[in-house]
Backbone and ligand atoms as CSV (ligand in chain L), in Angstrom:
chain,resi,resn,atom,element,x,y,z
A,1,MET,N,N,141.547,132.668,84.429
A,1,MET,CA,C,140.441,132.134,85.234
A,1,MET,C,C,140.047,130.758,84.701
A,2,ASP,N,N,140.160,129.717,85.543
A,2,ASP,CA,C,139.779,128.400,85.034
A,2,ASP,C,C,138.339,128.074,85.430
A,3,ASP,N,N,137.873,126.907,84.998
A,3,ASP,CA,C,136.470,126.544,85.207
A,3,ASP,C,C,136.162,126.196,86.650
A,4,LYS,N,N,137.211,125.807,87.419
A,4,LYS,CA,C,136.951,125.361,88.790
A,4,LYS,C,C,137.001,126.507,89.798
A,5,ILE,N,N,136.985,127.699,89.291
A,5,ILE,CA,C,137.124,128.875,90.152
A,5,ILE,C,C,135.915,129.018,91.096
A,6,ASN,N,N,136.178,129.527,92.317
A,6,ASN,CA,C,135.067,129.888,93.204
A,6,ASN,C,C,135.134,131.399,93.470
A,7,ILE,N,N,134.185,131.900,94.238
A,7,ILE,CA,C,134.111,133.362,94.438
A,7,ILE,C,C,135.386,133.895,95.111
A,8,LYS,N,N,135.924,133.110,96.061
A,8,LYS,CA,C,137.126,133.556,96.767
A,8,LYS,C,C,138.300,133.743,95.793
A,9,ASN,N,N,138.479,132.746,94.915
A,9,ASN,CA,C,139.564,132.853,93.917
A,9,ASN,C,C,139.296,133.970,92.918
A,10,LEU,N,N,138.027,134.079,92.545
A,10,LEU,CA,C,137.651,135.130,91.593
A,10,LEU,C,C,138.023,136.500,92.178
A,11,ASN,N,N,137.724,136.692,93.469
A,11,ASN,CA,C,138.034,137.978,94.098
A,11,ASN,C,C,139.539,138.252,94.119
A,12,LYS,N,N,140.321,137.176,94.226
A,12,LYS,CA,C,141.795,137.346,94.164
A,12,LYS,C,C,142.204,137.859,92.791
A,13,PHE,N,N,141.579,137.288,91.751
A,13,PHE,CA,C,141.862,137.755,90.385
A,13,PHE,C,C,141.506,139.231,90.244
A,14,ILE,N,N,140.302,139.557,90.743
A,14,ILE,CA,C,139.829,140.944,90.598
A,14,ILE,C,C,140.814,141.893,91.286
A,15,LYS,N,N,141.283,141.479,92.473
A,15,LYS,CA,C,142.123,142.379,93.269
A,15,LYS,C,C,143.542,142.539,92.715
A,16,SER,N,N,143.831,141.840,91.626
A,16,SER,CA,C,145.121,142.104,90.976
A,16,SER,C,C,144.909,142.541,89.524
A,17,CYS,N,N,143.689,142.972,89.223
A,17,CYS,CA,C,143.353,143.303,87.829
A,17,CYS,C,C,144.015,144.615,87.396
A,18,ASP,N,N,144.579,144.586,86.178
A,18,ASP,CA,C,145.103,145.829,85.589
A,18,ASP,C,C,144.671,145.933,84.116
A,19,LYS,N,N,143.475,145.363,83.835
A,19,LYS,CA,C,143.020,145.315,82.437
A,19,LYS,C,C,142.667,146.699,81.889
A,20,CYS,N,N,142.186,147.584,82.735
A,20,CYS,CA,C,141.968,148.966,82.285
A,20,CYS,C,C,142.725,149.882,83.248
A,21,ASP,N,N,142.605,151.186,83.080
A,21,ASP,CA,C,143.420,152.103,83.895
A,21,ASP,C,C,142.817,152.444,85.253
A,22,LEU,N,N,141.583,151.990,85.502
A,22,LEU,CA,C,140.918,152.431,86.733
A,22,LEU,C,C,141.627,151.967,88.009
A,23,TRP,N,N,142.387,150.879,87.917
A,23,TRP,CA,C,143.086,150.384,89.115
A,23,TRP,C,C,144.097,151.419,89.616
A,24,LYS,N,N,144.576,152.261,88.707
A,24,LYS,CA,C,145.634,153.211,89.099
A,24,LYS,C,C,145.089,154.297,90.022
A,25,SER,N,N,143.859,154.701,89.804
A,25,SER,CA,C,143.305,155.814,90.599
A,25,SER,C,C,142.435,155.336,91.767
A,26,LYS,N,N,142.112,154.036,91.823
A,26,LYS,CA,C,141.243,153.534,92.895
A,26,LYS,C,C,142.014,153.445,94.220
A,27,THR,N,N,141.263,153.401,95.332
A,27,THR,CA,C,141.877,153.091,96.631
A,27,THR,C,C,141.789,151.583,96.856
A,28,ASN,N,N,140.572,151.041,96.722
A,28,ASN,CA,C,140.358,149.595,96.874
A,28,ASN,C,C,139.552,149.044,95.710
A,29,TYR,N,N,139.812,147.819,95.345
A,29,TYR,CA,C,138.910,147.098,94.452
A,29,TYR,C,C,137.639,146.820,95.260
A,30,VAL,N,N,136.492,146.899,94.603
A,30,VAL,CA,C,135.227,146.633,95.302
A,30,VAL,C,C,134.599,145.376,94.692
A,31,VAL,N,N,134.745,144.265,95.410
A,31,VAL,CA,C,134.234,142.986,94.894
A,31,VAL,C,C,132.809,142.773,95.416
A,32,GLY,N,N,132.143,141.736,94.907
A,32,GLY,CA,C,130.777,141.435,95.334
A,32,GLY,C,C,130.730,141.154,96.829
A,33,ASN,N,N,129.546,141.344,97.407
A,33,ASN,CA,C,129.408,141.249,98.855
A,33,ASN,C,C,128.054,140.617,99.181
A,34,GLY,N,N,128.000,139.869,100.264
A,34,GLY,CA,C,126.723,139.291,100.695
A,34,GLY,C,C,126.757,137.787,100.639
A,35,SER,N,N,125.591,137.182,100.503
A,35,SER,CA,C,125.496,135.727,100.556
A,35,SER,C,C,125.791,135.092,99.203
A,36,GLU,N,N,126.775,134.196,99.206
A,36,GLU,CA,C,127.122,133.483,97.962
A,36,GLU,C,C,126.086,132.410,97.642
A,37,ASN,N,N,125.207,132.123,98.609
A,37,ASN,CA,C,124.159,131.109,98.374
A,37,ASN,C,C,122.817,131.747,98.039
A,38,SER,N,N,122.839,133.043,97.861
A,38,SER,CA,C,121.568,133.729,97.665
A,38,SER,C,C,120.979,133.472,96.284
A,39,ASP,N,N,119.636,133.501,96.242
A,39,ASP,CA,C,118.932,133.440,94.951
A,39,ASP,C,C,118.791,134.838,94.361
A,40,ILE,N,N,119.110,135.855,95.163
A,40,ILE,CA,C,118.822,137.242,94.753
A,40,ILE,C,C,120.133,138.005,94.553
A,41,PHE,N,N,120.282,138.573,93.371
A,41,PHE,CA,C,121.564,139.119,92.932
A,41,PHE,C,C,121.334,140.547,92.432
A,42,PHE,N,N,121.927,141.524,93.095
A,42,PHE,CA,C,121.790,142.919,92.680
A,42,PHE,C,C,123.053,143.389,91.949
A,43,ILE,N,N,122.841,144.165,90.901
A,43,ILE,CA,C,123.997,144.706,90.160
A,43,ILE,C,C,123.870,146.225,90.050
A,44,GLY,N,N,124.809,146.926,90.667
A,44,GLY,CA,C,124.860,148.383,90.546
A,44,GLY,C,C,125.779,148.791,89.410
A,45,GLU,N,N,126.226,150.025,89.475
A,45,GLU,CA,C,127.016,150.582,88.372
A,45,GLU,C,C,128.517,150.468,88.674
A,46,ALA,N,N,128.971,151.270,89.624
A,46,ALA,CA,C,130.406,151.293,89.945
A,46,ALA,C,C,130.559,151.845,91.359
A,47,PRO,N,N,131.673,151.523,92.022
A,47,PRO,CA,C,131.884,152.049,93.375
A,47,PRO,C,C,131.940,153.576,93.365
A,48,GLY,N,N,131.432,154.177,94.427
A,48,GLY,CA,C,131.578,155.622,94.630
A,48,GLY,C,C,132.651,155.889,95.682
A,49,TYR,N,N,132.634,157.090,96.242
A,49,TYR,CA,C,133.666,157.517,97.194
A,49,TYR,C,C,133.786,156.569,98.394
A,50,ASN,N,N,132.667,156.301,99.046
A,50,ASN,CA,C,132.706,155.478,100.271
A,50,ASN,C,C,133.082,154.025,99.985
A,51,GLU,N,N,132.534,153.515,98.881
A,51,GLU,CA,C,132.807,152.124,98.508
A,51,GLU,C,C,134.291,151.948,98.194
A,52,ASP,N,N,134.852,152.937,97.513
A,52,ASP,CA,C,136.271,152.911,97.149
A,52,ASP,C,C,137.150,152.925,98.414
A,53,LEU,N,N,136.711,153.701,99.407
A,53,LEU,CA,C,137.506,153.785,100.648
A,53,LEU,C,C,137.505,152.476,101.418
A,54,LYS,N,N,136.342,151.808,101.444
A,54,LYS,CA,C,136.192,150.604,102.278
A,54,LYS,C,C,136.304,149.294,101.491
A,55,GLY,N,N,136.138,149.345,100.172
A,55,GLY,CA,C,136.186,148.099,99.383
A,55,GLY,C,C,134.910,147.279,99.483
A,56,ILE,N,N,133.792,147.935,99.818
A,56,ILE,CA,C,132.502,147.226,99.962
A,56,ILE,C,C,131.454,147.969,99.118
A,57,PRO,N,N,130.631,147.212,98.320
A,57,PRO,CA,C,129.650,147.905,97.480
A,57,PRO,C,C,128.489,148.490,98.281
A,58,PHE,N,N,127.941,149.569,97.784
A,58,PHE,CA,C,126.711,150.170,98.323
A,58,PHE,C,C,126.745,150.413,99.835
A,59,ILE,N,N,127.716,151.203,100.282
A,59,ILE,CA,C,127.738,151.564,101.713
A,59,ILE,C,C,127.606,153.075,101.927
A,60,GLY,N,N,127.454,153.830,100.828
A,60,GLY,CA,C,127.262,155.282,100.965
A,60,GLY,C,C,125.771,155.624,100.970
A,61,LYS,N,N,125.443,156.801,100.472
A,61,LYS,CA,C,124.038,157.259,100.500
A,61,LYS,C,C,123.125,156.323,99.704
A,62,ALA,N,N,123.568,155.929,98.502
A,62,ALA,CA,C,122.740,155.025,97.689
A,62,ALA,C,C,122.585,153.675,98.404
A,63,GLY,N,N,123.631,153.273,99.122
A,63,GLY,CA,C,123.602,152.013,99.870
A,63,GLY,C,C,122.574,152.057,100.997
A,64,LYS,N,N,122.470,153.210,101.652
A,64,LYS,CA,C,121.476,153.355,102.741
A,64,LYS,C,C,120.071,153.206,102.154
A,65,ILE,N,N,119.884,153.742,100.949
A,65,ILE,CA,C,118.567,153.626,100.305
A,65,ILE,C,C,118.300,152.171,99.908
A,66,LEU,N,N,119.331,151.510,99.398
A,66,LEU,CA,C,119.168,150.092,99.057
A,66,LEU,C,C,118.796,149.290,100.311
A,67,ASP,N,N,119.479,149.556,101.428
A,67,ASP,CA,C,119.152,148.859,102.687
A,67,ASP,C,C,117.694,149.097,103.068
A,68,TYR,N,N,117.256,150.357,102.928
A,68,TYR,CA,C,115.880,150.727,103.277
A,68,TYR,C,C,114.877,149.968,102.390
A,69,LEU,N,N,115.206,149.898,101.088
A,69,LEU,CA,C,114.302,149.217,100.143
A,69,LEU,C,C,114.230,147.720,100.438
A,70,LEU,N,N,115.375,147.139,100.768
A,70,LEU,CA,C,115.393,145.715,101.117
A,70,LEU,C,C,114.551,145.483,102.369
A,71,HIS,N,N,114.744,146.364,103.355
A,71,HIS,CA,C,113.996,146.269,104.606
A,71,HIS,C,C,112.492,146.368,104.324
A,72,SER,N,N,112.121,147.224,103.353
A,72,SER,CA,C,110.692,147.431,103.051
A,72,SER,C,C,110.041,146.163,102.486
A,73,ILE,N,N,110.863,145.236,101.961
A,73,ILE,CA,C,110.287,143.953,101.502
A,73,ILE,C,C,110.773,142.800,102.399
A,74,GLU,N,N,111.159,143.184,103.617
A,74,GLU,CA,C,111.518,142.205,104.665
A,74,GLU,C,C,112.687,141.313,104.277
A,75,ILE,N,N,113.675,141.911,103.630
A,75,ILE,CA,C,114.893,141.160,103.321
A,75,ILE,C,C,116.058,141.848,104.015
A,76,ASP,N,N,116.930,141.023,104.574
A,76,ASP,CA,C,118.130,141.532,105.206
A,76,ASP,C,C,119.242,141.589,104.168
A,77,ARG,N,N,120.063,142.614,104.232
A,77,ARG,CA,C,121.139,142.752,103.260
A,77,ARG,C,C,122.028,141.508,103.180
A,78,GLY,N,N,122.253,140.867,104.308
A,78,GLY,CA,C,123.115,139.676,104.340
A,78,GLY,C,C,122.523,138.492,103.585
A,79,GLU,N,N,121.253,138.568,103.246
A,79,GLU,CA,C,120.600,137.452,102.541
A,79,GLU,C,C,120.764,137.547,101.034
A,80,VAL,N,N,121.249,138.690,100.534
A,80,VAL,CA,C,121.355,138.866,99.084
A,80,VAL,C,C,122.825,139.036,98.678
A,81,TYR,N,N,123.080,138.964,97.385
A,81,TYR,CA,C,124.431,139.196,96.870
A,81,TYR,C,C,124.400,140.514,96.096
A,82,ILE,N,N,125.375,141.376,96.369
A,82,ILE,CA,C,125.392,142.711,95.749
A,82,ILE,C,C,126.739,142.940,95.062
A,83,THR,N,N,126.688,143.319,93.800
A,83,THR,CA,C,127.933,143.596,93.094
A,83,THR,C,C,127.726,144.766,92.121
A,84,ASN,N,N,128.752,145.068,91.368
A,84,ASN,CA,C,128.693,146.186,90.430
A,84,ASN,C,C,129.202,145.778,89.052
A,85,ILE,N,N,128.869,146.585,88.062
A,85,ILE,CA,C,129.419,146.410,86.709
A,85,ILE,C,C,130.941,146.627,86.743
A,86,LEU,N,N,131.372,147.710,87.368
A,86,LEU,CA,C,132.819,147.980,87.503
A,86,LEU,C,C,133.267,147.712,88.933
A,87,LYS,N,N,134.456,147.167,89.062
A,87,LYS,CA,C,134.989,146.854,90.398
A,87,LYS,C,C,135.924,147.951,90.923
A,88,CYS,N,N,136.208,148.942,90.108
A,88,CYS,CA,C,137.030,150.080,90.558
A,88,CYS,C,C,136.252,151.374,90.347
A,89,ARG,N,N,136.451,152.337,91.223
A,89,ARG,CA,C,135.749,153.619,91.118
A,89,ARG,C,C,136.282,154.454,89.941
A,90,PRO,N,N,135.405,154.897,89.062
A,90,PRO,CA,C,135.870,155.823,88.016
A,90,PRO,C,C,136.159,157.187,88.648
A,91,PRO,N,N,137.198,157.889,88.196
A,91,PRO,CA,C,137.540,159.183,88.783
A,91,PRO,C,C,136.337,160.122,88.814
A,92,LYS,N,N,136.146,160.785,89.925
A,92,LYS,CA,C,135.037,161.740,90.146
A,92,LYS,C,C,133.673,161.121,89.825
A,93,ASN,N,N,133.563,159.822,89.995
A,93,ASN,CA,C,132.296,159.103,89.745
A,93,ASN,C,C,131.754,159.311,88.332
A,94,ARG,N,N,132.635,159.503,87.367
A,94,ARG,CA,C,132.145,159.636,85.987
A,94,ARG,C,C,131.502,158.315,85.552
A,95,ASN,N,N,130.731,158.382,84.456
A,95,ASN,CA,C,130.089,157.171,83.936
A,95,ASN,C,C,131.136,156.152,83.483
A,96,PRO,N,N,130.814,154.860,83.615
A,96,PRO,CA,C,131.718,153.839,83.069
A,96,PRO,C,C,131.867,153.992,81.557
A,97,MET,N,N,133.057,153.721,81.053
A,97,MET,CA,C,133.259,153.764,79.602
A,97,MET,C,C,132.998,152.369,79.015
A,98,GLN,N,N,132.618,152.353,77.732
A,98,GLN,CA,C,132.264,151.097,77.086
A,98,GLN,C,C,133.376,150.049,77.216
A,99,LYS,N,N,134.625,150.478,77.006
A,99,LYS,CA,C,135.757,149.540,77.062
A,99,LYS,C,C,135.913,148.968,78.483
A,100,GLU,N,N,135.737,149.846,79.485
A,100,GLU,CA,C,135.836,149.395,80.888
A,100,GLU,C,C,134.748,148.361,81.179
A,101,ILE,N,N,133.539,148.624,80.669
A,101,ILE,CA,C,132.425,147.684,80.898
A,101,ILE,C,C,132.754,146.337,80.257
A,102,GLU,N,N,133.223,146.400,79.017
A,102,GLU,CA,C,133.552,145.159,78.290
A,102,GLU,C,C,134.569,144.325,79.054
A,103,LEU,N,N,135.601,144.987,79.574
A,103,LEU,CA,C,136.678,144.262,80.251
A,103,LEU,C,C,136.226,143.746,81.624
A,104,CYS,N,N,135.545,144.601,82.376
A,104,CYS,CA,C,135.239,144.271,83.772
A,104,CYS,C,C,134.083,143.288,83.903
A,105,THR,N,N,133.171,143.270,82.930
A,105,THR,CA,C,132.016,142.384,83.078
A,105,THR,C,C,132.367,140.903,82.856
A,106,LYS,N,N,133.622,140.625,82.486
A,106,LYS,CA,C,134.049,139.216,82.463
A,106,LYS,C,C,133.945,138.673,83.897
A,107,TYR,N,N,134.236,139.536,84.878
A,107,TYR,CA,C,134.131,139.132,86.290
A,107,TYR,C,C,132.663,138.979,86.693
A,108,LEU,N,N,131.851,139.892,86.237
A,108,LEU,CA,C,130.418,139.815,86.554
A,108,LEU,C,C,129.802,138.538,85.967
A,109,ASP,N,N,130.192,138.215,84.736
A,109,ASP,CA,C,129.692,136.971,84.117
A,109,ASP,C,C,130.025,135.776,85.005
A,110,LYS,N,N,131.249,135.747,85.541
A,110,LYS,CA,C,131.676,134.627,86.404
A,110,LYS,C,C,130.881,134.610,87.703
A,111,GLU,N,N,130.644,135.822,88.249
A,111,GLU,CA,C,129.862,135.882,89.498
A,111,GLU,C,C,128.466,135.280,89.269
A,112,ILE,N,N,127.856,135.617,88.144
A,112,ILE,CA,C,126.510,135.100,87.851
A,112,ILE,C,C,126.563,133.579,87.684
A,113,GLU,N,N,127.613,133.123,86.985
A,113,GLU,CA,C,127.777,131.678,86.755
A,113,GLU,C,C,127.945,130.929,88.084
A,114,LEU,N,N,128.689,131.526,89.019
A,114,LEU,CA,C,128.979,130.847,90.290
A,114,LEU,C,C,127.817,130.937,91.283
A,115,ILE,N,N,127.187,132.082,91.356
A,115,ILE,CA,C,126.106,132.276,92.350
A,115,ILE,C,C,124.799,131.622,91.871
A,116,LYS,N,N,124.617,131.563,90.548
A,116,LYS,CA,C,123.384,130.993,89.963
A,116,LYS,C,C,122.115,131.585,90.583
A,117,PRO,N,N,121.956,132.888,90.463
A,117,PRO,CA,C,120.771,133.501,91.082
A,117,PRO,C,C,119.479,133.131,90.357
A,118,ILE,N,N,118.371,133.280,91.052
A,118,ILE,CA,C,117.054,133.089,90.415
A,118,ILE,C,C,116.441,134.457,90.094
A,119,ILE,N,N,116.836,135.455,90.892
A,119,ILE,CA,C,116.371,136.817,90.606
A,119,ILE,C,C,117.596,137.706,90.398
A,120,ILE,N,N,117.660,138.371,89.253
A,120,ILE,CA,C,118.697,139.391,89.050
A,120,ILE,C,C,117.997,140.735,89.002
A,121,SER,N,N,118.361,141.624,89.922
A,121,SER,CA,C,117.777,142.957,89.900
A,121,SER,C,C,118.884,143.955,89.584
A,122,THR,N,N,118.741,144.597,88.440
A,122,THR,CA,C,119.760,145.552,88.007
A,122,THR,C,C,119.387,146.938,88.526
A,123,LEU,N,N,120.385,147.663,89.009
A,123,LEU,CA,C,120.141,148.964,89.617
A,123,LEU,C,C,120.685,150.037,88.671
A,124,GLY,N,N,119.793,150.608,87.895
A,124,GLY,CA,C,120.200,151.699,86.996
A,124,GLY,C,C,120.415,151.261,85.567
A,125,ASN,N,N,120.747,152.254,84.760
A,125,ASN,CA,C,120.834,152.120,83.320
A,125,ASN,C,C,121.949,151.187,82.851
A,126,PHE,N,N,123.146,151.364,83.421
A,126,PHE,CA,C,124.315,150.620,82.909
A,126,PHE,C,C,124.170,149.120,83.129
A,127,SER,N,N,123.781,148.737,84.350
A,127,SER,CA,C,123.675,147.299,84.610
A,127,SER,C,C,122.466,146.719,83.880
A,128,SER,N,N,121.391,147.489,83.770
A,128,SER,CA,C,120.205,146.979,83.056
A,128,SER,C,C,120.555,146.741,81.583
A,129,ASN,N,N,121.196,147.713,80.982
A,129,ASN,CA,C,121.597,147.601,79.586
A,129,ASN,C,C,122.485,146.366,79.375
A,130,PHE,N,N,123.460,146.189,80.259
A,130,PHE,CA,C,124.381,145.056,80.115
A,130,PHE,C,C,123.632,143.720,80.204
A,131,ILE,N,N,122.755,143.599,81.202
A,131,ILE,CA,C,122.078,142.313,81.420
A,131,ILE,C,C,121.053,142.031,80.311
A,132,PHE,N,N,120.380,143.065,79.838
A,132,PHE,CA,C,119.456,142.852,78.714
A,132,PHE,C,C,120.215,142.322,77.499
A,133,ASN,N,N,121.360,142.899,77.224
A,133,ASN,CA,C,122.166,142.416,76.091
A,133,ASN,C,C,122.660,140.999,76.330
A,134,LYS,N,N,123.120,140.753,77.549
A,134,LYS,CA,C,123.664,139.421,77.872
A,134,LYS,C,C,122.619,138.328,77.615
A,135,PHE,N,N,121.365,138.623,78.004
A,135,PHE,CA,C,120.316,137.613,77.850
A,135,PHE,C,C,119.481,137.836,76.574
A,136,LYS,N,N,120.039,138.648,75.678
A,136,LYS,CA,C,119.444,138.865,74.350
A,136,LYS,C,C,118.000,139.366,74.401
A,137,LEU,N,N,117.771,140.293,75.325
A,137,LEU,CA,C,116.472,140.966,75.384
A,137,LEU,C,C,116.647,142.362,74.799
A,138,ASP,N,N,115.596,142.892,74.205
A,138,ASP,CA,C,115.682,144.268,73.690
A,138,ASP,C,C,115.636,145.240,74.851
A,139,PHE,N,N,116.647,146.076,74.942
A,139,PHE,CA,C,116.700,147.046,76.035
A,139,PHE,C,C,115.898,148.286,75.668
A,140,ASP,N,N,114.976,148.636,76.559
A,140,ASP,CA,C,114.236,149.891,76.392
A,140,ASP,C,C,114.725,150.809,77.513
A,141,LYS,N,N,114.423,152.092,77.447
A,141,LYS,CA,C,114.976,152.952,78.488
A,141,LYS,C,C,114.404,152.569,79.863
A,142,ILE,N,N,115.219,152.827,80.889
A,142,ILE,CA,C,114.888,152.372,82.238
A,142,ILE,C,C,113.540,152.930,82.703
A,143,SER,N,N,113.187,154.119,82.223
A,143,SER,CA,C,111.896,154.695,82.638
A,143,SER,C,C,110.713,153.867,82.109
A,144,ASN,N,N,110.934,153.042,81.086
A,144,ASN,CA,C,109.855,152.183,80.569
A,144,ASN,C,C,109.867,150.776,81.168
A,145,ILE,N,N,110.992,150.350,81.713
A,145,ILE,CA,C,111.084,148.939,82.132
A,145,ILE,C,C,111.238,148.753,83.643
A,146,HIS,N,N,111.434,149.860,84.386
A,146,HIS,CA,C,111.718,149.719,85.826
A,146,HIS,C,C,110.592,148.958,86.540
A,147,GLY,N,N,111.003,148.044,87.403
A,147,GLY,CA,C,110.038,147.302,88.226
A,147,GLY,C,C,109.333,146.165,87.510
A,148,LYS,N,N,109.512,146.054,86.202
A,148,LYS,CA,C,108.823,144.974,85.476
A,148,LYS,C,C,109.587,143.647,85.655
A,149,ILE,N,N,108.863,142.565,85.481
A,149,ILE,CA,C,109.475,141.234,85.648
A,149,ILE,C,C,109.697,140.624,84.262
A,150,PHE,N,N,110.950,140.256,83.975
A,150,PHE,CA,C,111.289,139.634,82.684
A,150,PHE,C,C,111.758,138.202,82.954
A,151,PRO,N,N,110.921,137.200,82.696
A,151,PRO,CA,C,111.366,135.811,82.882
A,151,PRO,C,C,112.360,135.440,81.781
A,152,ILE,N,N,113.420,134.728,82.159
A,152,ILE,CA,C,114.468,134.348,81.195
A,152,ILE,C,C,114.751,132.856,81.349
A,153,ASN,N,N,114.892,132.165,80.215
A,153,ASN,CA,C,115.364,130.780,80.282
A,153,ASN,C,C,116.859,130.784,80.056
A,154,SER,N,N,117.628,130.615,81.127
A,154,SER,CA,C,119.090,130.669,80.997
A,154,SER,C,C,119.654,129.252,81.043
A,155,VAL,N,N,120.976,129.124,80.825
A,155,VAL,CA,C,121.596,127.791,80.889
A,155,VAL,C,C,121.447,127.180,82.281
A,156,ASN,N,N,121.293,128.021,83.292
A,156,ASN,CA,C,121.114,127.517,84.662
A,156,ASN,C,C,119.644,127.379,85.046
A,157,GLY,N,N,118.756,127.432,84.065
A,157,GLY,CA,C,117.327,127.313,84.357
A,157,GLY,C,C,116.642,128.657,84.287
A,158,LYS,N,N,115.420,128.673,84.805
A,158,LYS,CA,C,114.616,129.898,84.693
A,158,LYS,C,C,115.111,130.944,85.682
A,159,LEU,N,N,115.216,132.166,85.222
A,159,LEU,CA,C,115.492,133.244,86.173
A,159,LEU,C,C,114.640,134.445,85.836
A,160,TYR,N,N,114.557,135.332,86.788
A,160,TYR,CA,C,113.719,136.524,86.624
A,160,TYR,C,C,114.595,137.769,86.706
A,161,LEU,N,N,114.502,138.560,85.675
A,161,LEU,CA,C,115.230,139.832,85.669
A,161,LEU,C,C,114.255,140.944,86.054
A,162,ILE,N,N,114.645,141.725,87.062
A,162,ILE,CA,C,113.779,142.838,87.497
A,162,ILE,C,C,114.633,144.115,87.555
A,163,PRO,N,N,114.621,144.896,86.467
A,163,PRO,CA,C,115.425,146.127,86.461
A,163,PRO,C,C,114.800,147.194,87.361
A,164,GLN,N,N,115.648,147.959,88.007
A,164,GLN,CA,C,115.180,149.023,88.913
A,164,GLN,C,C,115.879,150.330,88.538
A,165,TYR,N,N,115.255,151.432,88.921
A,165,TYR,CA,C,115.997,152.691,88.903
A,165,TYR,C,C,117.169,152.552,89.870
A,166,HIS,N,N,118.254,153.282,89.619
A,166,HIS,CA,C,119.362,153.266,90.574
A,166,HIS,C,C,118.901,153.938,91.879
A,167,PRO,N,N,119.194,153.333,93.048
A,167,PRO,CA,C,118.752,153.932,94.321
A,167,PRO,C,C,119.187,155.390,94.486
A,168,ALA,N,N,120.264,155.803,93.809
A,168,ALA,CA,C,120.730,157.192,93.927
A,168,ALA,C,C,119.671,158.189,93.450
A,169,VAL,N,N,118.685,157.738,92.642
A,169,VAL,CA,C,117.649,158.689,92.195
A,169,VAL,C,C,116.856,159.226,93.381
A,170,ALA,N,N,116.858,158.456,94.474
A,170,ALA,CA,C,116.129,158.920,95.659
A,170,ALA,C,C,116.988,159.817,96.552
A,171,VAL,N,N,118.312,159.858,96.271
A,171,VAL,CA,C,119.189,160.773,97.025
A,171,VAL,C,C,118.869,162.205,96.584
A,172,TYR,N,N,118.642,162.365,95.284
A,172,TYR,CA,C,118.451,163.701,94.730
A,172,TYR,C,C,116.984,164.125,94.708
A,173,ASN,N,N,116.071,163.166,94.659
A,173,ASN,CA,C,114.648,163.501,94.617
A,173,ASN,C,C,113.893,162.484,95.475
A,174,SER,N,N,113.472,162.928,96.670
A,174,SER,CA,C,112.922,161.970,97.639
A,174,SER,C,C,111.588,161.373,97.178
A,175,ASN,N,N,110.899,162.003,96.186
A,175,ASN,CA,C,109.653,161.396,95.680
A,175,ASN,C,C,109.927,160.046,95.014
A,176,ASN,N,N,111.142,159.901,94.484
A,176,ASN,CA,C,111.470,158.663,93.760
A,176,ASN,C,C,111.498,157.433,94.664
A,177,ILE,N,N,111.619,157.645,95.965
A,177,ILE,CA,C,111.668,156.495,96.875
A,177,ILE,C,C,110.364,155.707,96.778
A,178,ASN,N,N,109.250,156.396,96.534
A,178,ASN,CA,C,107.964,155.687,96.456
A,178,ASN,C,C,107.891,154.806,95.207
A,179,ILE,N,N,108.475,155.291,94.108
A,179,ILE,CA,C,108.512,154.471,92.878
A,179,ILE,C,C,109.367,153.236,93.137
A,180,LEU,N,N,110.544,153.462,93.735
A,180,LEU,CA,C,111.439,152.336,94.018
A,180,LEU,C,C,110.770,151.314,94.959
A,181,LYS,N,N,110.072,151.833,95.974
A,181,LYS,CA,C,109.416,150.930,96.931
A,181,LYS,C,C,108.366,150.069,96.232
A,182,GLU,N,N,107.591,150.693,95.357
A,182,GLU,CA,C,106.587,149.941,94.592
A,182,GLU,C,C,107.262,148.875,93.743
A,183,ASP,N,N,108.341,149.265,93.059
A,183,ASP,CA,C,109.035,148.339,92.152
A,183,ASP,C,C,109.677,147.178,92.913
A,184,PHE,N,N,110.207,147.472,94.109
A,184,PHE,CA,C,110.825,146.397,94.898
A,184,PHE,C,C,109.789,145.346,95.324
A,185,LYS,N,N,108.523,145.753,95.377
A,185,LYS,CA,C,107.486,144.777,95.758
A,185,LYS,C,C,107.440,143.616,94.763
A,186,ASN,N,N,107.861,143.859,93.529
A,186,ASN,CA,C,107.868,142.775,92.545
A,186,ASN,C,C,108.977,141.755,92.821
A,187,ILE,N,N,110.042,142.202,93.473
A,187,ILE,CA,C,111.074,141.239,93.897
A,187,ILE,C,C,110.445,140.318,94.949
A,188,LYS,N,N,109.753,140.930,95.889
A,188,LYS,CA,C,109.085,140.165,96.959
A,188,LYS,C,C,108.039,139.213,96.361
A,189,TYR,N,N,107.344,139.703,95.338
A,189,TYR,CA,C,106.314,138.886,94.690
A,189,TYR,C,C,106.930,137.588,94.144
A,190,ILE,N,N,108.075,137.715,93.478
A,190,ILE,CA,C,108.727,136.518,92.918
A,190,ILE,C,C,109.266,135.619,94.037
A,191,ILE,N,N,109.854,136.244,95.053
A,191,ILE,CA,C,110.369,135.425,96.183
A,191,ILE,C,C,109.231,134.588,96.763
A,192,ASP,N,N,108.093,135.212,96.993
A,192,ASP,CA,C,106.954,134.490,97.593
A,192,ASP,C,C,106.434,133.408,96.653
A,193,LYS,N,N,106.457,133.724,95.348
A,193,LYS,CA,C,105.980,132.747,94.353
A,193,LYS,C,C,106.880,131.500,94.329
A,194,LEU,N,N,108.180,131.707,94.593
A,194,LEU,CA,C,109.132,130.597,94.512
A,194,LEU,C,C,109.126,129.722,95.769
A,195,LYS,N,N,108.470,130.201,96.833
A,195,LYS,CA,C,108.490,129.465,98.114
A,195,LYS,C,C,107.765,128.137,98.021
L,1,URA,N1,N,126.488,153.115,93.308
L,1,URA,C1,C,126.709,151.955,92.681
L,1,URA,O1,O,126.228,151.751,91.573
L,1,URA,N2,N,127.430,151.038,93.290
L,1,URA,C2,C,127.929,151.198,94.511
L,1,URA,O2,O,128.571,150.293,95.006
L,1,URA,C3,C,127.679,152.422,95.151
L,1,URA,C4,C,126.961,153.360,94.550
């Protein structure tokens, strides 16, 4: 990957990746999706069954919840950029392994560098942990940090990190949708502040 890479070229690299074994069991690589000009950047964990079939992030049950949450703060999915820590589905949706995260997040680092978001919202434990480490913040458990706003001075200027519970928590327990809805209001708060 050279310095002049753009998202299109990056996706070509991803789609021929064999750095870990997950490419062998996947159906499709799942690259980032949405607006490359967006200030708002979401990071999930890894593709699930539906995402693997179609090659698009967040299109299954958790994706429907993400769409609903975006709608609740008057944002259209096409206005944001959505990606994952892993670009290939782990077998039976098992958790990502440390080595897989280390290898695959080289692509995520490039996506962040190219998109230059102002708001990064991490969805769940794995992406929150990764981004806190990347920006040298102390990671606390997601139940203590969800919905909070963490201002960061990055090489690309000021950005705001807003970790969220993974939308899948509302698939299994519908009460959690209210927590997520409240937390998403802080994304809207920053968007309005930046206007
Ligand atoms: N869960 C994720 O973390 N990412 C997806 O793309 C789908 C479900």
